[in-house]
RODO-2510 file (C-alpha; in nm, 4 decimals, decimal comma):
residues 495
     n   res          X          Y          Z
     1     m    -5,9509    -4,1757    -8,6413
     2     e    -6,0207    -3,7978    -8,6693
     3     r    -5,9214    -3,6510    -8,9613
     4     r    -5,7546    -3,3283    -8,8809
     5     q    -5,7455    -3,0244    -9,1169
     6     r    -5,4424    -2,8220    -9,2089
     7     p    -5,4680    -2,5167    -9,0324
     8     r    -5,5110    -2,1967    -9,1950
     9     s    -5,2483    -1,9188    -9,1395
    10     c    -5,3065    -1,6832    -8,8400
    11     r    -5,1742    -1,4367    -9,0454
    12     r    -5,3378    -1,3021    -9,3664
    13     r    -5,1041    -1,0898    -9,5868
    14     e    -5,2338    -0,7405    -9,5613
    15     k    -5,3639    -0,5194    -9,8808
    16     d    -5,1982    -0,2234    -9,7954
    17     g    -4,8792    -0,2358   -10,0107
    18     r    -4,7078    -0,5670    -9,8972
    19     g    -4,6312    -0,6607   -10,2256
    20     e    -4,4372    -0,3463   -10,3146
    21     p    -4,0671    -0,3913   -10,3850
    22     y    -3,8298    -0,3498   -10,1263
    23     p    -3,5882    -0,0376   -10,0948
    24     s    -3,2571    -0,1154   -10,2501
    25     g    -3,0007    -0,2959   -10,0271
    26     c    -3,2890    -0,4846    -9,8663
    27     n    -3,2957    -0,8197   -10,0681
    28     s    -3,3890    -1,1100    -9,8733
    29     i    -3,0905    -1,3438    -9,6771
    30     p    -3,1154    -1,6775    -9,8034
    31     a    -2,8668    -1,9231    -9,5894
    32     p    -2,6533    -2,1305    -9,8090
    33     k    -2,7032    -2,4623    -9,8674
    34     g    -2,4626    -2,7440    -9,8291
    35     k    -2,2327    -2,5685    -9,6494
    36     r    -2,1604    -2,3817    -9,3182
    37     f    -2,2603    -1,9858    -9,3214
    38     d    -1,9365    -1,8888    -9,1909
    39     d    -1,6004    -1,9876    -9,1377
    40     t    -1,5221    -1,8676    -8,8216
    41     p    -1,3797    -2,1076    -8,5657
    42     d    -1,5528    -2,2736    -8,3071
    43     p    -1,5844    -2,1106    -7,9828
    44     p    -1,2935    -2,1763    -7,6755
    45     p    -1,3760    -2,4166    -7,4549
    46     g    -1,5925    -2,3466    -7,1741
    47     l    -1,8302    -2,0879    -7,3724
    48     g    -2,0415    -2,4118    -7,4552
    49     t    -2,2135    -2,4567    -7,7886
    50     a    -2,5862    -2,4151    -7,9068
    51     v    -2,8029    -2,7305    -7,8470
    52     t    -3,1093    -2,5542    -7,9526
    53     d    -3,3295    -2,7155    -8,1942
    54     l    -3,4666    -2,4399    -8,4177
    55     e    -3,7352    -2,6168    -8,5950
    56     r    -3,8826    -2,7776    -8,2957
    57     s    -3,8460    -2,4982    -8,0626
    58     l    -4,0430    -2,2913    -8,2755
    59     a    -4,3287    -2,5721    -8,3551
    60     d    -4,3433    -2,5802    -7,9441
    61     p    -4,6898    -2,4777    -7,8377
    62     r    -4,5847    -2,4073    -7,4700
    63     r    -4,3408    -2,1233    -7,5670
    64     y    -4,6216    -1,9303    -7,7582
    65     r    -4,8624    -1,9769    -7,4025
    66     r    -4,5475    -1,8334    -7,2188
    67     q    -4,5421    -1,5241    -7,4195
    68     i    -4,9184    -1,4918    -7,4157
    69     e    -4,8597    -1,5076    -6,9945
    70     r    -4,6088    -1,2481    -7,0430
    71     l    -4,8013    -1,0062    -7,2965
    72     f    -5,0732    -1,0465    -7,0200
    73     d    -4,8634    -0,9409    -6,7291
    74     r    -4,7291    -0,6434    -6,8843
    75     t    -4,9977    -0,5009    -6,9950
    76     l    -5,2026    -0,5560    -6,7006
    77     f    -5,2718    -0,1986    -6,5244
    78     s    -5,1328    -0,0494    -6,8773
    79     p    -5,3742     0,1004    -7,1375
    80     v    -5,2137    -0,0637    -7,3872
    81     r    -5,4092    -0,3614    -7,3400
    82     r    -5,7243    -0,1644    -7,5092
    83     s    -5,5230    -0,1420    -7,8385
    84     l    -5,4396    -0,5565    -7,8435
    85     r    -5,6633    -0,6107    -8,0924
    86     q    -5,6501    -0,8139    -8,4142
    87     a    -5,9150    -0,8643    -8,6704
    88     g    -6,2145    -0,7594    -8,3996
    89     v    -6,0355    -1,0119    -8,1785
    90     p    -5,9361    -0,8733    -7,8213
    91     f    -5,6618    -1,0340    -7,6733
    92     e    -5,8471    -1,1253    -7,3629
    93     s    -6,0319    -1,4235    -7,5881
    94     v    -5,6938    -1,5450    -7,6694
    95     f    -5,5710    -1,5441    -7,3328
    96     d    -5,9033    -1,7029    -7,2677
    97     r    -5,8529    -1,9752    -7,5024
    98     q    -5,4637    -1,9662    -7,5074
    99     r    -5,4290    -2,3418    -7,5363
   100     r    -5,5490    -2,3981    -7,8963
   101     f    -5,4439    -2,0726    -8,0319
   102     a    -5,0830    -2,1429    -7,9135
   103     r    -5,1341    -2,4872    -8,0744
   104     l    -5,2505    -2,3156    -8,3699
   105     l    -4,9924    -2,0333    -8,4195
   106     a    -4,6946    -2,2940    -8,3815
   107     r    -4,8406    -2,5084    -8,6100
   108     t    -4,8710    -2,2706    -8,8832
   109     v    -4,5263    -2,1291    -8,8069
   110     a    -4,3368    -2,4635    -8,8163
   111     a    -4,4869    -2,5323    -9,1294
   112     g    -4,4120    -2,1723    -9,3050
   113     d    -4,7193    -2,0678    -9,3827
   114     y    -4,6926    -1,7425    -9,0799
   115     e    -4,7011    -1,4142    -9,2722
   116     f    -4,5672    -1,1213    -9,0884
   117     a    -4,7442    -0,8154    -9,1113
   118     p    -4,5322    -0,4345    -9,1722
   119     g    -4,5104    -0,2992    -8,8071
   120     r    -4,5635     0,0797    -8,7272
   121     v    -4,2914     0,3505    -8,6700
   122     r    -4,3754     0,5458    -8,3404
   123     e    -4,1552     0,8361    -8,1241
   124     i    -4,1800     0,8695    -7,8138
   125     r    -3,9370     1,0608    -7,5530
   126     v    -3,7250     0,8926    -7,2524
   127     g    -3,5048     1,1335    -7,0855
   128     g    -3,5209     1,4357    -7,2823
   129     k    -3,4140     1,2331    -7,5825
   130     v    -3,7290     1,1312    -7,8684
   131     r    -3,6190     0,7518    -7,9902
   132     e    -3,8410     0,5746    -8,2256
   133     v    -4,0232     0,2450    -8,1012
   134     f    -4,1804    -0,0620    -8,3435
   135     a    -4,5391    -0,1495    -8,2809
   136     f    -4,6546    -0,4994    -8,4352
   137     r    -4,9930    -0,6536    -8,4277
   138     m    -5,0282    -0,9022    -8,1320
   139     t    -4,9741    -1,2273    -8,3561
   140     d    -4,6372    -1,0745    -8,4713
   141     r    -4,5267    -0,9722    -8,0966
   142     l    -4,5682    -1,3491    -7,9770
   143     v    -4,3760    -1,4735    -8,2555
   144     h    -4,1110    -1,1843    -8,2429
   145     g    -4,0783    -1,3197    -7,8505
   146     v    -4,0858    -1,6884    -7,9364
   147     a    -3,7693    -1,6062    -8,1604
   148     a    -3,6316    -1,3842    -7,9266
   149     e    -3,6396    -1,6458    -7,6415
   150     i    -3,4593    -1,9215    -7,8936
   151     i    -3,1656    -1,6802    -7,9993
   152     d    -3,1320    -1,6270    -7,6076
   153     e    -3,1573    -1,9605    -7,4799
   154     a    -2,8556    -2,0251    -7,7526
   155     a    -2,6572    -1,7688    -7,7153
   156     q    -2,6612    -1,8060    -7,2840
   157     p    -2,3691    -2,0361    -7,2953
   158     r    -2,1839    -1,8124    -7,4907
   159     l    -2,2559    -1,4938    -7,2906
   160     s    -1,9397    -1,3608    -7,0452
   161     a    -1,9892    -1,3739    -6,6758
   162     s    -1,9008    -0,9932    -6,7404
   163     l    -2,2105    -0,8916    -6,9251
   164     y    -2,4952    -0,7590    -6,6901
   165     s    -2,7780    -0,5888    -6,9058
   166     y    -3,0554    -0,7828    -6,9395
   167     r    -2,9749    -1,1130    -6,8045
   168     k    -3,2021    -1,2586    -6,5320
   169     g    -3,0796    -1,2879    -6,1981
   170     l    -2,7784    -1,0281    -6,2913
   171     s    -2,8045    -0,6040    -6,2700
   172     w    -2,5735    -0,3454    -6,3276
   173     w    -2,5425    -0,3337    -5,9255
   174     h    -2,3808    -0,6537    -5,9452
   175     a    -2,1273    -0,5198    -6,1731
   176     v    -2,0865    -0,1897    -5,9619
   177     r    -2,0487    -0,4327    -5,6043
   178     l    -1,7824    -0,6041    -5,7943
   179     l    -1,5738    -0,3404    -5,8857
   180     g    -1,5959    -0,1996    -5,5396
   181     a    -1,4640    -0,5937    -5,4412
   182     y    -1,2112    -0,5499    -5,7180
   183     m    -1,0710    -0,2391    -5,5742
   184     r    -1,0876    -0,3495    -5,1926
   185     a    -0,8670    -0,6213    -5,2842
   186     q    -0,6039    -0,4297    -5,5239
   187     r    -0,6005    -0,1664    -5,2074
   188     k    -0,5503    -0,4923    -4,9691
   189     a    -0,2883    -0,6243    -5,2026
   190     r    -0,0626    -0,3302    -5,2484
   191     p     0,0340    -0,1587    -4,9315
   192     d     0,2142     0,0679    -5,0272
   193     p     0,0017     0,3676    -5,1347
   194     k     0,2412     0,5130    -5,4478
   195     d     0,1533     0,1628    -5,5987
   196     r    -0,2115     0,1750    -5,5955
   197     g    -0,2857     0,3327    -5,8899
   198     l    -0,5054     0,1407    -6,1317
   199     f    -0,5809     0,2647    -6,5011
   200     v    -0,9228     0,2389    -6,6260
   201     i    -1,0808     0,2772    -6,9532
   202     r    -1,4303     0,3537    -7,0561
   203     r    -1,5718     0,3227    -7,3814
   204     d    -1,8845     0,3561    -7,5761
   205     i    -2,0507     0,2481    -7,8941
   206     d    -2,2236     0,5325    -8,0702
   207     s    -2,6089     0,4800    -8,1072
   208     y    -2,5200     0,1058    -8,0480
   209     t    -2,9454     0,0671    -8,0558
   210     d    -2,9491     0,2409    -8,4192
   211     s    -2,5853     0,0978    -8,5531
   212     i    -2,5666    -0,2421    -8,5829
   213     p    -2,5899    -0,3513    -8,9388
   214     v    -2,8504    -0,5758    -9,0256
   215     g    -2,7960    -0,5705    -9,4057
   216     p    -2,7008    -0,8443    -9,6392
   217     g    -2,3526    -0,7945    -9,5634
   218     s    -2,4154    -0,7564    -9,1806
   219     p    -2,1637    -0,9624    -8,9621
   220     l    -2,4669    -1,0534    -8,7343
   221     w    -2,6379    -1,3330    -8,9823
   222     p    -2,2971    -1,5491    -8,9984
   223     m    -2,3189    -1,5727    -8,5940
   224     l    -2,7110    -1,6338    -8,5819
   225     h    -2,6436    -1,9087    -8,8172
   226     r    -2,3774    -2,0831    -8,6380
   227     l    -2,5712    -1,9963    -8,3198
   228     l    -2,9059    -2,1693    -8,4557
   229     e    -2,7477    -2,4276    -8,6769
   230     g    -2,7576    -2,7706    -8,6819
   231     k    -2,4614    -3,0214    -8,6280
   232     d    -2,4722    -3,0728    -9,0268
   233     g    -2,4178    -2,7096    -9,0464
   234     r    -2,7875    -2,6489    -9,1833
   235     l    -3,0739    -2,4454    -9,0850
   236     p    -3,4577    -2,5172    -9,2549
   237     e    -3,5038    -2,2113    -9,4556
   238     a    -3,8783    -2,2104    -9,3270
   239     a    -3,7170    -2,1471    -8,9857
   240     w    -3,4460    -1,9341    -9,0683
   241     t    -3,6882    -1,7153    -9,2694
   242     v    -3,8709    -1,6922    -8,9275
   243     i    -3,5414    -1,5122    -8,7720
   244     e    -3,4859    -1,2736    -8,9981
   245     r    -3,8161    -1,1326    -9,0536
   246     v    -3,7870    -1,0651    -8,7093
   247     v    -3,4401    -1,0042    -8,6187
   248     r    -3,4933    -0,7198    -8,9787
   249     p    -3,8971    -0,6839    -8,9925
   250     d    -4,0793    -0,4668    -9,2065
   251     a    -4,2430    -0,1622    -9,1314
   252     r    -4,4218     0,1325    -9,2584
   253     a    -4,2615     0,4995    -9,2267
   254     k    -4,4519     0,8541    -9,1170
   255     d    -4,5251     0,8818    -9,4659
   256     g    -4,6961     0,5507    -9,5050
   257     g    -4,4095     0,3987    -9,6980
   258     l    -4,2287     0,0507    -9,6524
   259     m    -3,9233    -0,0160    -9,5018
   260     c    -3,6945    -0,2556    -9,4262
   261     l    -3,3791    -0,1759    -9,2084
   262     t    -2,9933    -0,1728    -9,2966
   263     r    -2,9154    -0,0578    -8,9930
   264     g    -3,0371    -0,0773    -8,6112
   265     l    -3,3180    -0,2886    -8,4516
   266     p    -3,6614    -0,3248    -8,3628
   267     t    -3,6189    -0,0920    -8,0290
   268     g    -3,9167    -0,1835    -7,8248
   269     q    -3,8925    -0,5529    -7,9107
   270     p    -3,7164    -0,8423    -7,7178
   271     i    -3,5091    -0,9594    -7,9681
   272     s    -3,3076    -0,6076    -7,9370
   273     c    -3,2103    -0,7109    -7,6096
   274     v    -3,0853    -1,0561    -7,7162
   275     v    -2,8824    -0,8692    -7,9951
   276     f    -2,7034    -0,6337    -7,7825
   277     n    -2,5857    -0,9034    -7,5714
   278     f    -2,4522    -1,1378    -7,8352
   279     y    -2,3795    -0,9122    -8,0819
   280     l    -1,9931    -0,8154    -7,8316
   281     h    -1,9810    -1,1302    -7,7285
   282     e    -1,6383    -1,2160    -7,9299
   283     l    -1,5085    -0,9006    -7,7382
   284     d    -1,5975    -1,0024    -7,3904
   285     r    -1,4281    -1,3182    -7,4439
   286     r    -1,0830    -1,1560    -7,5236
   287     l    -1,1356    -0,9046    -7,2769
   288     d    -1,2079    -1,1895    -7,0321
   289     a    -0,9232    -1,3238    -7,0768
   290     v    -0,6843    -1,1014    -6,9728
   291     p    -0,5401    -1,2230    -6,6196
   292     g    -0,5444    -0,9936    -6,2797
   293     a    -0,8313    -0,7263    -6,4582
   294     f    -1,1623    -0,6099    -6,4100
   295     y    -1,4113    -0,6073    -6,7204
   296     a    -1,7695    -0,5400    -6,6773
   297     r    -1,9816    -0,4430    -6,9936
   298     f    -2,3708    -0,3130    -6,9764
   299     s    -2,4908    -0,3415    -7,3054
   300     d    -2,2603    -0,0613    -7,4850
   301     d    -2,0742     0,0635    -7,1844
   302     i    -1,7648    -0,0910    -7,1587
   303     l    -1,5237    -0,0655    -6,8723
   304     f    -1,1606    -0,2350    -6,8167
   305     a    -0,9026    -0,2202    -6,5617
   306     h    -0,6277    -0,3459    -6,4429
   307     p    -0,3190    -0,1954    -6,2275
   308     e    -0,0460    -0,2118    -6,5234
   309     p    -0,0667     0,0115    -6,8284
   310     g     0,0464    -0,2414    -7,0591
   311     p    -0,2889    -0,4819    -7,0481
   312     v    -0,5522    -0,1426    -7,0491
   313     q    -0,3533    -0,0443    -7,3280
   314     e    -0,3893    -0,3430    -7,5163
   315     a    -0,7460    -0,3777    -7,4449
   316     a    -0,8261    -0,0441    -7,5626
   317     r    -0,7020    -0,1824    -7,9050
   318     i    -0,8584    -0,4859    -7,8598
   319     i    -1,2304    -0,2690    -7,7990
   320     e    -1,1185    -0,0592    -8,1825
   321     e    -1,0163    -0,3179    -8,3419
   322     t    -1,3612    -0,5138    -8,2434
   323     a    -1,6102    -0,2752    -8,2749
   324     a    -1,4589    -0,1917    -8,6336
   325     a    -1,4849    -0,5752    -8,7415
   326     l    -1,8574    -0,5508    -8,6483
   327     d    -1,9129    -0,2181    -8,8312
   328     l    -1,9617    -0,0031    -8,5338
   329     k    -1,8104     0,3369    -8,4488
   330     l    -1,6797     0,4307    -8,0538
   331     k    -1,8285     0,7229    -7,9604
   332     v    -1,5199     0,9848    -7,8962
   333     e    -1,7113     1,1902    -7,6132
   334     k    -1,7403     0,9400    -7,3858
   335     s    -1,4331     0,7364    -7,4446
   336     r    -1,2102     0,8200    -7,1130
   337     d    -0,8711     0,6654    -6,9969
   338     l    -0,8247     0,7379    -6,6226
   339     y    -0,5687     0,7074    -6,3341
   340     v    -0,7526     0,6218    -6,0308
   341     t    -0,5857     0,6774    -5,7251
   342     a    -0,7068     0,7789    -5,3458
   343     p    -0,5490     1,1553    -5,3520
   344     g    -0,6140     1,1824    -5,6962
   345     r    -0,2611     1,1806    -5,8251
   346     p    -0,1917     1,2709    -6,2134
   347     a    -0,0706     0,9626    -6,4339
   348     p     0,2619     0,8487    -6,4992
   349     p     0,4794     0,9960    -6,7398
   350     g     0,3754     0,8984    -7,1067
   351     c     0,0377     0,8238    -6,9823
   352     p    -0,2325     0,9795    -7,1491
   353     a    -0,5050     0,8885    -6,8519
   354     r    -0,6098     1,1939    -6,6239
   355     g    -0,5809     1,1170    -6,2917
   356     r    -0,9177     1,0850    -6,0481
   357     s    -0,9700     0,9878    -5,7076
   358     s    -1,2928     0,7427    -5,8169
   359     i    -1,4341     0,5617    -6,1274
   360     p    -1,7532     0,6689    -6,3058
   361     f    -2,0581     0,3881    -6,3880
   362     l    -2,3787     0,3596    -6,4511
   363     g    -2,4689     0,6272    -6,3045
   364     v    -2,2790     0,5738    -5,9673
   365     e    -1,9017     0,6750    -5,8651
   366     v    -1,6835     0,4112    -5,7101
   367     w    -1,3898     0,5212    -5,4652
   368     t    -1,0641     0,3665    -5,4216
   369     d    -1,1995     0,1928    -5,0702
   370     g    -1,4456     0,0308    -5,2653
   371     t    -1,7211     0,2337    -5,1551
   372     v    -2,0115     0,4039    -5,3956
   373     s    -2,1549     0,6834    -5,3752
   374     l    -2,4515     0,8472    -5,6133
   375     g    -2,3234     1,0267    -5,9119
   376     r    -2,3454     1,4036    -5,9136
   377     e    -2,6134     1,4248    -6,2034
   378     k    -2,8384     1,2131    -6,0237
   379     a    -2,7891     1,3437    -5,7250
   380     r    -2,8548     1,7053    -5,8138
   381     a    -3,1798     1,5686    -6,0130
   382     f    -3,2272     1,3615    -5,6588
   383     v    -3,2374     1,7011    -5,4807
   384     r    -3,4183     1,8764    -5,7821
   385     d    -3,7157     1,6286    -5,7684
   386     l    -3,7348     1,6564    -5,3514
   387     e    -3,7219     2,0182    -5,3332
   388     d    -4,0406     1,9898    -5,6117
   389     r    -4,2451     1,7603    -5,4064
   390     a    -4,1781     1,9476    -5,0821
   391     s    -4,2862     2,2747    -5,2467
   392     r    -4,5969     2,1279    -5,4069
   393     t    -4,7053     1,9920    -5,0513
   394     a    -4,6421     2,3019    -4,8515
   395     r    -4,8817     2,5129    -5,1504
   396     a    -5,1498     2,2148    -5,0780
   397     l    -5,1064     2,2694    -4,7151
   398     c    -5,1354     2,6501    -4,7102
   399     g    -5,2977     2,7961    -4,3903
   400     s    -5,2165     2,4768    -4,1443
   401     a    -5,0447     2,4970    -3,8630
   402     p    -4,6194     2,4862    -3,8590
   403     d    -4,6069     2,1366    -3,7482
   404     a    -4,8923     2,0097    -3,9510
   405     i    -4,7386     2,1397    -4,2542
   406     g    -4,3836     2,0019    -4,1698
   407     r    -4,5433     1,6369    -4,1185
   408     g    -4,7152     1,6652    -4,4282
   409     i    -4,3752     1,7337    -4,6069
   410     c    -4,2011     1,4766    -4,4334
   411     s    -4,4822     1,2380    -4,4771
   412     v    -4,4077     1,3060    -4,8581
   413     l    -4,0507     1,2726    -4,8420
   414     n    -4,0681     0,9392    -4,6719
   415     r    -4,2680     0,8228    -4,9388
   416     a    -4,0356     0,9364    -5,2090
   417     l    -3,7315     0,8005    -4,9775
   418     r    -3,8624     0,4527    -4,9085
   419     p    -3,7832     0,2116    -5,1844
   420     e    -4,0940    -0,0124    -5,1036
   421     t    -4,3498     0,2801    -5,1965
   422     a    -4,3044     0,1729    -5,5569
   423     p    -4,5652     0,4691    -5,7095
   424     f    -4,3984     0,7392    -5,5321
   425     r    -4,0390     0,6448    -5,4758
   426     q    -3,7805     0,8753    -5,6154
   427     r    -3,5943     0,7595    -5,9146
   428     s    -3,2647     0,6871    -5,6717
   429     a    -3,4302     0,5811    -5,3440
   430     d    -3,3597     0,2145    -5,4433
   431     t    -2,9905     0,3129    -5,5384
   432     l    -2,9546     0,4710    -5,2472
   433     w    -3,1029     0,2009    -4,9893
   434     r    -2,9587    -0,0789    -5,2359
   435     i    -2,5974     0,0206    -5,3654
   436     v    -2,4686     0,3344    -5,1797
   437     t    -2,2003     0,2541    -4,9176
   438     n    -2,0567     0,6415    -4,8771
   439     r    -2,1696     0,7027    -4,5845
   440     p    -2,0450     1,1047    -4,6077
   441     q    -2,2507     1,1142    -4,9149
   442     l    -2,5764     1,0100    -4,7063
   443     l    -2,4727     1,1925    -4,4029
   444     h    -2,4600     1,5261    -4,6646
   445     l    -2,8067     1,4400    -4,8565
   446     d    -2,9523     1,4267    -4,5043
   447     g    -2,9004     1,7621    -4,4458
   448     l    -2,9974     1,8714    -4,7622
   449     v    -3,3121     1,7256    -4,7480
   450     a    -3,4193     1,8801    -4,3625
   451     r    -3,3201     2,1662    -4,5278
   452     i    -3,5480     2,1010    -4,7806
   453     v    -3,8120     2,0706    -4,5278
   454     l    -3,7328     2,3403    -4,3196
   455     r    -3,7131     2,5635    -4,6021
   456     a    -4,0752     2,4899    -4,7462
   457     a    -4,2482     2,5027    -4,3855
   458     t    -4,1213     2,8056    -4,2646
   459     g    -3,9360     2,9544    -4,5942
   460     r    -3,6416     3,0059    -4,4014
   461     t    -3,3305     2,9110    -4,5827
   462     g    -2,9188     2,8446    -4,4277
   463     p    -2,8303     2,6820    -4,1638
   464     r    -2,9217     2,9385    -3,9296
   465     a    -3,3252     2,8054    -3,9585
   466     f    -3,2434     2,5203    -3,7463
   467     r    -3,1748     2,7480    -3,4721
   468     t    -3,5884     2,7834    -3,4927
   469     i    -3,6869     2,4245    -3,5617
   470     p    -3,4325     2,2218    -3,4708
   471     l    -3,3085     1,9125    -3,6775
   472     r    -3,4110     1,6826    -3,3346
   473     k    -3,7833     1,7823    -3,3826
   474     i    -3,7905     1,7082    -3,8007
   475     r    -3,6693     1,3852    -3,7370
   476     s    -3,8427     1,2661    -3,4118
   477     e    -4,1442     1,4628    -3,3854
   478     w    -4,2377     1,5279    -3,8073
   479     g    -4,1048     1,1609    -3,9063
   480     l    -3,8002     1,2503    -4,1195
   481     l    -3,6322     0,9773    -4,2399
   482     s    -3,2257     0,9302    -4,2690
   483     l    -3,0598     0,7502    -4,5008
   484     y    -2,7426     0,7689    -4,3115
   485     h    -2,8718     0,5265    -4,0272
   486     g    -3,1409     0,3547    -4,2465
   487     r    -2,9145     0,2714    -4,4631
   488     n    -2,6721     0,1375    -4,1424
   489     k    -3,0077    -0,0458    -4,0305
   490     r    -3,1163    -0,2295    -4,3378
   491     p    -2,9571    -0,5804    -4,4057
   492     r    -2,6959    -0,6444    -4,6788
   493     r    -2,8310    -0,7924    -4,9662
   494     p    -2,6193    -1,0491    -5,1602
   495     s    -2,3840    -0,9789    -5,4303
***
């Protein structure tokens, strides 16, 4: 019988100050022995309980192989692939020997011999904002992915059907479509237009990414321990240490010092999305239980609607209470109380809500008849982007015949408008073809796009320019797409 040697740790403790003491307040978080981690009650019927065996899951090589394949797919055409190298071993070698590598890595983690290395904090610019993201070495990324997958599987039975962020098979546009269906149902159930008012509250967590507490006294640790513990209420110490180091990893700051977070999750890593969903699951459960209401949450963006003011006021109280219990704060400038009617009538006396004709949600506007239009800011960005593409194309074709310039501009804009042309499409193109059902807005955007083509091709502005080159020529000869007609012909996708 062949004798197997105990595998060496795939991670070596780096000699770069790893043994330095933690800053104040960043001590380890041990799991209590012999008793439950917290005294919270069992989840109510219907939410399910965790069935994941943490120790066995961390020792499963198949999970590590899945993470290797996912990392390969995500970095296939990315320059990040060149930096995926550890101890002189490129990621391609790991991928070629993924079976053996996954077995060794799983065995090391299960034995408690795996050692994490400090990550690096980098700054990136997203949407005009500077954000800090965490980068880890290659094997740490694999272990982070496995731990996040295990927690996500255990949390799925507890997650609400009203949660639409970072979930397989669900997207933000499902929430928008269901909100439109809810508003149509309310309109049908109330024949009198004076009784069709809908009370809506919008709430947003202030800096949700960076404000979730992860220090020793955080409510997150009892949640995770109860989620992953066995029937006896215990967790293996080595397995719990892996979870702790993934949720609250060490990292080196810009000055090179070792730091340990007490607030915020490692942005850019899969565990952050999992915790975003799970941390507010109690809020989801309480608001889902309100009869006759519509509730939806996308990460920290919360929307609650009801035809009566009482349940809405109670929902606002529940949100504030839950946020305080979880050591979170609401963003005051994004909190909105709305009273939605078709003509935008003011709210009844004594109600602080503001009258509106539509509900702004996730970058779109949902109207009282259930139709959806692109939000004002996104519509403006859409027009500005097309103007920029058209002007650059006209400059590139300078000196050509007017018809050639017009066809070239229309060809470029058609690629921006088609959702299938992923490398060239405009950001809002997919939303316009998939979500937007407000035909007047589509007609309006069609007119604006035609003016953009005309102005870039001829230099003339205003409706009078169509006397020189009619809209029929732009559509039939130059081939400009129509959002309105294209949306009517496009088959409706299931909700």
